[in-house]
C-alpha positions as CSV (number, residue, x, y, z in Angstrom):
1,M,-15.9,-11.2,-156.5
2,V,-14.4,-14.3,-155.0
3,K,-16.1,-17.8,-155.1
4,V,-14.9,-20.9,-153.3
5,V,-15.1,-23.8,-155.8
6,N,-13.6,-26.7,-153.8
7,S,-12.5,-27.6,-150.3
8,C,-10.7,-30.6,-148.8
9,L,-8.5,-31.8,-146.0
10,V,-4.8,-32.3,-146.8
11,P,-3.3,-34.9,-144.5
12,P,0.5,-35.6,-144.3
13,A,1.8,-37.7,-147.2
14,L,3.3,-40.3,-144.8
15,P,2.4,-41.7,-141.4
16,T,3.5,-39.3,-138.6
17,P,4.0,-39.6,-134.8
18,T,0.7,-39.7,-132.8
19,N,2.0,-38.7,-129.3
20,P,0.3,-35.5,-128.1
21,I,2.3,-32.3,-128.2
22,W,2.7,-30.6,-124.8
23,L,2.2,-26.8,-125.1
24,S,4.4,-24.5,-123.1
25,N,3.1,-21.5,-121.0
26,L,4.2,-19.2,-123.9
27,D,1.9,-21.2,-126.2
28,L,-1.0,-21.0,-123.8
29,F,-0.5,-17.2,-123.4
30,A,-0.6,-16.6,-127.1
31,A,-3.8,-15.1,-128.5
32,P,-6.3,-18.0,-129.0
33,T,-6.9,-17.1,-132.7
34,H,-5.5,-17.9,-136.1
35,A,-2.9,-15.6,-137.5
36,R,-4.2,-14.7,-140.9
37,V,-1.7,-13.7,-143.7
38,V,-2.1,-13.0,-147.4
39,Y,0.5,-13.5,-150.1
40,F,-0.1,-12.0,-153.6
41,F,1.7,-13.3,-156.6
42,R,1.6,-11.5,-160.0
43,N,2.5,-14.7,-161.8
44,S,3.0,-12.8,-165.1
45,S,5.1,-15.5,-166.6
46,S,3.7,-18.8,-167.9
47,D,2.5,-20.9,-165.0
48,P,5.2,-23.5,-164.2
49,F,2.6,-26.0,-163.1
50,P,-0.4,-27.5,-164.9
51,S,-2.5,-26.8,-161.8
52,P,-1.3,-24.5,-159.1
53,A,-3.8,-25.9,-156.6
54,A,-2.8,-29.5,-157.2
55,S,0.9,-28.7,-157.0
56,I,0.7,-26.9,-153.7
57,K,-1.7,-29.4,-152.2
58,A,0.8,-32.2,-153.0
59,S,3.7,-30.2,-151.5
60,L,1.7,-29.3,-148.5
61,A,1.1,-33.0,-147.8
62,R,4.8,-33.5,-148.0
63,V,5.8,-30.6,-145.7
64,L,3.2,-31.7,-143.1
65,V,5.2,-34.8,-142.6
66,S,7.9,-32.7,-141.0
67,Y,5.4,-30.2,-139.5
68,Y,3.0,-32.8,-138.4
69,P,1.5,-30.8,-135.4
70,F,-0.1,-28.5,-137.9
71,A,-2.1,-31.4,-139.2
72,G,-3.5,-32.2,-135.8
73,R,-6.2,-30.7,-133.6
74,F,-6.3,-29.0,-130.2
75,A,-7.7,-30.9,-127.3
76,N,-7.6,-30.9,-123.5
77,S,-5.4,-33.4,-121.6
78,T,-6.6,-35.4,-118.7
79,Q,-5.4,-32.6,-116.5
80,G,-7.4,-30.1,-118.4
81,R,-4.4,-28.4,-120.1
82,L,-4.6,-27.6,-123.8
83,E,-2.4,-29.7,-126.0
84,I,-2.1,-30.7,-129.7
85,R,-3.5,-34.2,-130.6
86,C,-1.4,-35.4,-133.5
87,T,-4.4,-37.0,-135.3
88,G,-3.0,-36.5,-138.8
89,E,-6.4,-35.2,-140.0
90,G,-4.7,-32.6,-142.0
91,A,-4.9,-28.9,-143.0
92,L,-8.1,-27.4,-144.4
93,F,-7.6,-26.4,-148.0
94,F,-9.9,-24.1,-150.1
95,E,-9.7,-23.4,-153.8
96,A,-11.4,-20.1,-155.0
97,I,-11.6,-18.1,-158.2
98,S,-12.2,-14.4,-158.7
99,N,-13.7,-12.6,-161.7
100,L,-11.3,-9.7,-161.1
101,T,-7.7,-9.1,-162.2
102,L,-5.2,-8.2,-159.5
103,D,-5.2,-4.6,-160.7
104,E,-9.0,-4.5,-160.5
105,F,-8.9,-5.9,-157.0
106,G,-6.6,-3.1,-156.1
107,V,-4.0,-2.6,-153.4
108,Y,-4.8,-4.9,-150.5
109,K,-5.8,-3.2,-147.3
110,P,-6.2,-5.3,-144.1
111,S,-9.9,-5.5,-143.2
112,L,-12.3,-8.1,-142.0
113,D,-14.2,-8.0,-145.3
114,N,-11.1,-8.6,-147.4
115,C,-10.0,-11.3,-145.0
116,R,-13.2,-13.1,-145.3
117,L,-12.8,-13.1,-149.1
118,L,-9.3,-14.5,-149.2
119,V,-8.5,-16.4,-146.0
120,P,-10.4,-19.2,-144.2
121,T,-12.1,-17.8,-141.1
122,D,-13.8,-20.9,-139.6
123,G,-12.5,-21.8,-136.2
124,F,-11.6,-18.2,-135.2
125,N,-11.4,-18.9,-131.5
126,V,-10.7,-22.3,-130.1
127,L,-11.8,-21.3,-126.6
128,E,-15.3,-20.7,-127.9
129,K,-15.8,-23.9,-129.9
130,R,-15.0,-27.6,-129.6
131,N,-11.2,-27.8,-129.7
132,D,-11.1,-31.1,-131.6
133,S,-13.1,-29.7,-134.5
134,I,-10.8,-26.8,-135.6
135,P,-7.9,-27.3,-137.9
136,I,-4.7,-25.7,-136.7
137,F,-3.7,-24.7,-140.3
138,M,-6.1,-23.5,-143.0
139,V,-5.3,-22.1,-146.4
140,Q,-7.1,-20.7,-149.4
141,L,-5.7,-20.4,-152.9
142,T,-7.5,-17.8,-155.0
143,T,-6.9,-17.5,-158.8
144,F,-7.6,-14.2,-160.4
145,K,-8.8,-13.6,-163.9
146,C,-5.3,-12.4,-165.0
147,G,-3.6,-15.5,-163.7
148,G,-2.4,-13.8,-160.5
149,L,-2.8,-15.7,-157.3
150,C,-3.4,-15.0,-153.6
151,L,-2.5,-17.5,-150.9
152,G,-4.4,-16.8,-147.7
153,T,-3.1,-18.7,-144.7
154,A,-4.5,-19.1,-141.2
155,L,-2.1,-20.7,-138.7
156,H,-3.1,-20.8,-135.0
157,H,-1.1,-18.6,-132.7
158,Q,-1.0,-21.2,-129.9
159,A,0.8,-23.6,-132.3
160,S,3.3,-21.3,-133.9
161,D,4.9,-17.9,-133.7
162,G,5.7,-15.8,-136.8
163,I,9.2,-17.1,-137.1
164,T,8.1,-20.7,-137.2
165,A,5.3,-19.8,-139.6
166,T,7.7,-18.1,-142.0
167,R,10.1,-21.0,-142.0
168,F,7.2,-23.4,-142.6
169,M,6.0,-21.2,-145.6
170,C,9.6,-21.1,-147.0
171,N,9.9,-24.9,-146.7
172,W,6.5,-25.4,-148.3
173,A,7.4,-23.1,-151.2
174,D,10.7,-24.8,-151.7
175,A,9.0,-28.2,-151.8
176,T,6.6,-26.9,-154.5
177,R,9.4,-25.6,-156.7
178,D,11.5,-28.7,-156.4
179,P,9.6,-31.9,-155.3
180,T,12.9,-33.8,-155.1
181,Q,14.3,-31.4,-152.5
182,P,14.4,-32.9,-149.0
183,I,12.3,-31.0,-146.4
184,P,14.2,-30.1,-143.2
185,T,13.0,-31.7,-140.0
186,P,12.4,-29.0,-137.4
187,C,12.5,-29.3,-133.6
188,I,9.1,-30.1,-132.3
189,D,10.1,-30.6,-128.6
190,R,8.9,-27.7,-126.4
191,T,10.1,-29.1,-123.1
192,S,13.0,-26.7,-122.8
193,L,10.4,-24.1,-122.1
194,R,8.9,-25.9,-119.0
195,A,8.6,-23.9,-115.8
196,R,11.2,-24.6,-113.1
197,S,10.3,-26.7,-110.1
198,P,9.3,-25.0,-108.0
199,P,8.4,-22.0,-110.1
200,T,10.5,-18.9,-109.0
201,V,9.2,-15.5,-109.9
202,Q,12.1,-13.1,-109.5
203,F,10.7,-10.0,-111.3
204,H,7.5,-7.9,-111.6
205,H,5.9,-8.8,-115.0
206,P,3.6,-5.9,-116.1
207,E,3.5,-7.4,-119.6
208,F,1.0,-10.0,-118.3
209,D,-1.4,-7.7,-116.6
210,L,-4.9,-8.6,-117.5
211,R,-6.4,-6.2,-120.0
212,E,-10.1,-5.7,-120.7
213,W,-11.7,-4.5,-123.9
214,P,-13.0,-0.9,-123.7
215,E,-16.8,-0.9,-123.2
216,K,-17.3,1.2,-126.3
217,Q,-15.9,-0.3,-129.5
218,E,-14.9,2.4,-132.0
219,S,-14.7,2.1,-135.8
220,V,-11.3,0.9,-137.0
221,S,-9.4,2.0,-140.1
222,F,-6.4,0.4,-141.8
223,T,-3.6,1.8,-143.9
224,F,0.0,1.3,-145.0
225,L,2.7,3.9,-144.7
226,N,6.0,3.6,-146.6
227,V,9.3,4.6,-145.0
228,T,12.1,4.9,-147.6
229,P,15.7,3.8,-146.8
230,V,16.8,7.4,-146.5
231,Q,13.9,8.2,-144.1
232,L,14.8,5.1,-142.0
233,V,18.4,6.4,-141.7
234,A,17.1,9.8,-140.7
235,I,14.8,8.4,-138.0
236,K,17.7,6.6,-136.5
237,A,20.0,9.7,-136.7
238,S,17.3,11.7,-134.9
239,C,17.8,9.4,-132.0
240,G,21.5,9.8,-132.0
241,D,22.3,6.7,-134.2
242,K,22.6,4.6,-131.1
243,Y,19.3,2.8,-131.4
244,T,18.1,0.1,-133.8
245,S,15.8,0.8,-136.6
246,F,13.0,-0.9,-134.7
247,E,13.6,1.1,-131.6
248,S,13.7,4.4,-133.5
249,L,10.7,3.7,-135.6
250,A,8.6,2.3,-132.7
251,A,9.4,5.5,-130.8
252,H,8.2,7.6,-133.7
253,I,4.9,5.6,-134.0
254,W,4.4,5.8,-130.2
255,R,4.8,9.6,-130.3
256,C,2.5,10.1,-133.3
257,T,-0.2,7.9,-131.7
258,C,-0.1,9.8,-128.4
259,L,-0.4,13.2,-130.3
260,A,-3.2,11.9,-132.4
261,R,-5.2,11.1,-129.3
262,G,-5.5,14.8,-128.6
263,P,-4.4,17.1,-125.7
264,A,-7.2,16.0,-123.5
265,R,-5.6,12.6,-123.0
266,L,-2.0,13.5,-122.5
267,D,-2.3,12.9,-118.7
268,E,-2.9,9.1,-119.3
269,E,-0.2,6.5,-118.9
270,I,0.4,4.7,-122.2
271,R,1.8,1.2,-122.6
272,L,3.8,0.3,-125.7
273,V,3.5,-3.5,-126.2
274,M,6.2,-5.3,-128.2
275,T,7.2,-8.8,-128.9
276,A,10.7,-10.3,-128.7
277,D,12.2,-13.5,-130.0
278,L,13.6,-15.8,-127.3
279,R,15.7,-18.0,-129.6
280,R,18.8,-16.0,-129.2
281,R,18.2,-15.0,-125.6
282,L,18.0,-18.3,-123.8
283,N,21.6,-19.2,-123.8
284,H,21.2,-21.4,-126.9
285,T,18.7,-23.8,-125.3
286,L,16.4,-23.3,-128.2
287,P,17.5,-24.4,-131.7
288,S,16.8,-22.0,-134.6
289,D,14.4,-24.4,-136.2
290,F,12.2,-24.6,-133.1
291,V,8.5,-25.1,-133.8
292,G,6.2,-23.3,-131.4
293,N,6.0,-20.0,-129.6
294,A,9.4,-18.7,-128.7
295,I,8.4,-15.1,-128.3
296,T,7.3,-13.1,-125.3
297,V,5.8,-9.6,-124.9
298,T,7.5,-6.7,-123.2
299,V,6.1,-3.3,-122.4
300,A,7.4,0.3,-122.2
301,I,5.3,2.6,-120.1
302,A,5.3,6.4,-120.0
303,P,2.8,9.3,-119.5
304,A,1.4,10.3,-122.9
305,A,2.7,13.9,-122.4
306,E,6.3,12.6,-122.1
307,V,5.9,10.4,-125.2
308,A,4.3,13.3,-127.2
309,A,7.1,15.7,-126.2
310,G,9.9,13.6,-127.8
311,L,11.1,10.3,-128.9
312,Q,11.2,7.6,-126.2
313,A,13.6,5.1,-127.8
314,T,15.5,4.8,-124.4
315,K,12.4,3.4,-122.7
316,I,11.9,1.0,-125.6
317,R,15.5,-0.2,-125.4
318,E,15.2,-0.7,-121.6
319,A,12.1,-2.8,-122.1
320,I,13.9,-5.0,-124.7
321,E,17.2,-5.3,-122.9
322,K,15.8,-6.6,-119.7
323,L,14.7,-9.8,-121.5
324,D,17.7,-11.9,-120.4
325,E,17.7,-15.5,-119.3
326,E,16.7,-14.9,-115.7
327,Y,13.9,-12.5,-116.6
328,L,12.5,-14.9,-119.3
329,R,12.6,-17.9,-117.0
330,S,10.8,-15.8,-114.3
331,A,8.2,-15.0,-116.9
332,V,7.6,-18.7,-117.7
333,D,7.3,-19.4,-114.0
334,Y,4.9,-16.5,-113.5
335,L,2.6,-18.0,-116.1
336,E,2.8,-21.4,-114.5
337,L,1.4,-20.0,-111.3
338,Q,-1.7,-18.5,-112.9
339,E,-4.7,-20.6,-112.2
340,D,-7.0,-19.4,-115.0
341,K,-4.7,-19.7,-118.0
342,R,-7.7,-19.5,-120.4
343,R,-8.6,-16.1,-119.0
344,L,-5.0,-15.0,-119.4
345,A,-5.0,-16.3,-123.0
346,R,-8.2,-14.3,-123.8
347,S,-6.5,-11.2,-122.3
348,A,-3.4,-11.8,-124.4
349,G,-4.9,-10.2,-127.5
350,N,-6.9,-7.6,-125.7
351,F,-5.9,-4.0,-125.9
352,A,-7.0,-1.4,-123.4
353,A,-7.7,2.1,-124.6
354,T,-4.3,3.1,-123.4
355,D,-2.4,0.3,-125.1
356,I,-0.4,0.5,-128.4
357,S,1.2,-2.5,-130.0
358,V,4.2,-2.3,-132.4
359,G,5.5,-5.5,-133.9
360,S,8.1,-6.3,-136.6
361,W,8.4,-8.8,-139.4
362,N,11.2,-6.7,-140.9
363,K,13.9,-9.4,-140.5
364,L,11.8,-12.3,-141.6
365,P,12.5,-13.7,-145.2
366,L,9.0,-12.7,-146.3
367,Y,9.9,-12.3,-150.0
368,E,11.6,-15.7,-150.2
369,V,8.3,-17.5,-150.2
370,D,8.4,-18.5,-153.9
371,F,6.2,-21.3,-155.0
372,G,7.5,-21.0,-158.6
373,W,5.4,-17.9,-159.4
374,G,8.1,-15.5,-158.4
375,P,8.4,-13.8,-155.0
376,P,5.2,-12.3,-153.6
377,E,4.3,-8.9,-154.9
378,F,2.8,-8.2,-151.5
379,M,2.5,-10.0,-148.2
380,G,1.1,-8.9,-144.9
381,P,-1.5,-9.4,-142.3
382,A,-5.0,-10.1,-143.6
383,T,-6.6,-8.0,-140.9
384,F,-6.1,-6.5,-137.5
385,I,-8.7,-7.2,-134.9
386,Y,-7.9,-4.3,-132.6
387,P,-7.1,-0.6,-133.0
388,R,-3.7,0.8,-132.2
389,Q,-1.8,-2.1,-133.7
390,F,1.2,-1.4,-135.9
391,L,3.3,-4.0,-137.8
392,I,6.6,-3.1,-139.5
393,L,7.2,-5.1,-142.7
394,S,10.3,-5.3,-145.0
395,S,10.0,-3.6,-148.4
396,P,11.8,-4.7,-151.6
397,D,13.4,-1.3,-151.9
398,G,15.3,-1.6,-148.7
399,G,12.8,0.6,-146.7
400,V,9.9,-0.6,-144.6
401,K,6.1,-0.6,-144.7
402,V,4.2,0.2,-141.6
403,C,0.8,-1.5,-141.4
404,C,-1.4,0.6,-139.2
405,S,-4.7,-0.1,-137.4
406,L,-6.2,2.9,-135.6
407,E,-9.6,4.4,-134.6
408,T,-11.1,5.9,-137.8
409,E,-11.5,9.3,-136.2
410,K,-7.7,9.4,-135.4
411,M,-6.3,7.9,-138.5
412,D,-6.0,11.0,-140.7
413,C,-4.3,13.0,-137.9
414,F,-1.9,10.1,-137.2
415,V,-0.9,9.8,-140.9
416,K,-0.3,13.6,-141.1
417,L,1.8,13.6,-137.9
418,F,3.7,10.5,-139.1
419,H,4.9,12.3,-142.2
420,E,5.3,15.8,-140.7
421,L,7.4,14.6,-137.8
422,L,9.8,12.5,-139.9
423,P,13.2,14.1,-139.4
424,A,15.0,15.5,-142.4
425,A,16.8,12.8,-144.3
426,V,20.3,13.8,-143.2
427,V,22.6,11.3,-141.6
428,N,24.0,12.6,-138.3
429,D,27.6,11.4,-138.2
430,S,28.9,13.9,-135.6
431,H,29.7,11.1,-133.2
432,L,31.9,9.3,-135.8
433,A,35.6,9.8,-136.2
434,K,36.3,12.0,-139.2
435,P,38.4,10.7,-142.1
436,A,41.5,12.4,-143.5
437,P,40.5,15.6,-145.3
438,T,42.1,14.4,-148.5
439,L,39.5,11.7,-148.9
440,P,35.8,12.6,-149.5
441,T,33.2,11.4,-147.1
442,V,29.9,10.4,-148.6
443,S,26.9,8.2,-147.7
444,C,26.0,5.3,-149.8
445,F,23.2,7.3,-151.2
446,E,25.4,10.2,-152.3
447,L,27.9,7.8,-153.6
448,F,25.6,6.9,-156.5
449,R,25.7,10.5,-157.8
450,L,29.4,11.1,-157.1
451,I,30.9,7.8,-158.2
452,D,32.1,9.1,-161.6
453,G,34.3,11.7,-160.0
454,L,35.9,9.5,-157.3
455,D,38.8,7.1,-157.1
456,Y,38.3,6.3,-153.4
457,A,35.5,7.0,-151.0
458,L,34.7,6.5,-147.3
459,M,31.4,4.8,-147.5
460,V,28.8,4.5,-144.7
461,I,26.6,1.4,-145.0
462,G,23.7,1.1,-142.7
463,R,21.4,-1.9,-141.8
464,H,22.1,-5.5,-142.8
465,S,23.6,-7.2,-145.8
466,Y,20.4,-7.7,-147.7
467,R,19.6,-4.0,-147.9
468,S,23.1,-3.0,-148.5
469,R,23.3,-5.2,-151.5
470,L,20.1,-3.6,-152.7
471,L,21.6,-0.1,-152.3
472,L,24.8,-1.1,-154.0
473,A,23.1,-2.9,-156.9
474,D,22.9,0.2,-159.1
475,I,26.6,1.0,-159.0
476,P,28.2,0.4,-162.4
477,T,29.9,-3.0,-162.7
478,T,33.1,-1.3,-163.9
479,S,33.8,-0.5,-160.3
480,E,34.9,-3.1,-157.8
481,I,32.4,-2.1,-155.2
482,H,29.6,-4.2,-156.7
483,D,31.1,-7.3,-155.1
484,F,31.0,-5.9,-151.6
485,D,29.1,-8.3,-149.2
486,L,28.4,-7.4,-145.6
487,L,28.3,-11.1,-144.8
488,S,32.1,-11.0,-145.0
489,V,32.3,-8.4,-142.3
490,V,32.5,-9.7,-138.8
491,P,32.3,-7.3,-135.8
492,E,35.5,-7.0,-133.9
493,P,36.4,-5.4,-130.6
494,M,36.9,-1.6,-130.8
495,S,40.6,-1.1,-131.2
496,S,40.9,2.4,-129.7
497,S,38.7,4.6,-127.6
498,S,39.9,7.6,-129.5
499,T,38.7,6.3,-132.9
500,N,36.0,3.9,-131.8
501,M,36.9,1.8,-134.8
502,S,38.6,-1.5,-135.5
503,V,40.4,-2.2,-138.7
504,H,40.7,-5.3,-140.9
505,E,40.9,-6.1,-144.6
506,S,37.7,-7.1,-146.4
507,T,37.9,-10.6,-147.8
508,K,35.6,-9.8,-150.6
509,V,36.7,-6.6,-152.4
510,P,40.4,-5.9,-153.4
511,D,41.9,-2.7,-152.1
512,T,39.0,-2.2,-149.6
513,K,39.5,-1.6,-145.9
514,V,36.6,-1.8,-143.4
515,L,37.5,0.9,-140.9
516,G,34.7,0.5,-138.4
517,I,31.8,-1.6,-137.4
518,M,29.4,-0.2,-134.9
519,P,26.7,-2.5,-133.6
520,N,23.3,-0.8,-133.1
521,G,21.7,-3.2,-130.8
522,D,22.2,-6.6,-132.5
523,Q,24.4,-8.2,-135.1
524,L,22.0,-7.7,-138.0
525,D,21.7,-4.0,-137.5
526,I,25.2,-2.4,-137.9
527,T,26.9,0.6,-139.4
528,V,30.0,0.0,-141.5
529,L,32.6,2.5,-142.6
530,A,34.8,1.4,-145.5
531,F,37.4,2.9,-147.8
532,V,36.5,1.6,-151.2
533,K,38.7,1.7,-154.3
534,L,36.4,2.5,-157.1
535,R,38.9,2.3,-160.0
536,T,41.9,0.2,-160.7
């Protein structure tokens, strides 16, 4: 089905610094495995390069000059602490071919078997093998019979988080499309994440409790579940429209998982494990182009019976909101005081039978990774190692895909509950100030159908600018609304407690007034009310 035809090391194109890279406690706590991801490209147009493999190897060598730690190897310092030796040996690159077309290969489902076909798997665990023998970054380019391509990447968790990895992939893709384009130089320095002296633990940190594998390992199944933009709005509305999309959807997943476990286990306490980005939480001490692990875990804990009885978005928000500067510094100091950091690292990826993990790549620019073959038709994790892991991915239609890993015997029940318990797709706007009765109030979805009969409309736009532009893309260009861009909307203080709205003119669309901007947890997740003139 897939045959590897060539392999080589790709070193940086130019000499790079050789000083070892100190790893922070957050790096050391990351799971000691490679994060394995697949990108599928239809590549239906003529190939822009004589040889895709030669082109991306050349651009990889260039981008590794900026991301030179990824060309190094792990090693232990003289104090016994894991670090990156910047040896410049390079990334491990495989070329493979398949005798199948993409359509014959079928829809990708995360599994160990599929992962072994399309992603390098050598060097799975650095704590079990010689550190200096394992590449930090490995990649396999598979060419299908139809000309389609799969890029399978394996980047070690202890060298990079998902945000760093996505930026690296975007820079690599940009360098492939345009070899003359300069490659940004990211921030390699991790010292801003050093523990304080002396370490000061100010809080209890249940997120770092050591977890052990269950003695009995059950069979695991994988599937993808689609959530449409309308369903996403409905899930948020069912929580009162005061929670983010992630909080609302994570609560729905948590509930369905607890119910799928069966009534006999409702007396157990369940941990929902989530990750959070530190870049915007540490008072601007970390630059946005930071390379390394700038994420931490947080947990929401509740009895399964309570979770099964209703949505637990409040507990999820509380677990996320506590991650301020003081809490995060305390977490780094807590890790500093742990004597057996290797044992803690092994535990980082372990999930007890009462643990559920929900992560999100929803706000990452996953579909901007374009090597010249067009954006990926699909991208996602190559496999999950553990059951009860869920990952929320963005979808080109403005909705999301939920990648699910669950015990095989529970998967069918979970999928059924996931769909049956989705709230009706009706936006709950009872908490919003009502417009004047002479002006119709519609959602952006209803607006598509009513646009021919309206001169003005009060429009509700949910989520961030990327999705809103997708939703508005189908409106006829004869109207002025097609130019509306949420990037021109800046949240303002609420002008009145009676209206809960602030008013300012849109700088993008003539005769359009933005009446209200209601943040739902962060600046990228907002609700906008706007009067829009549809005809001149």
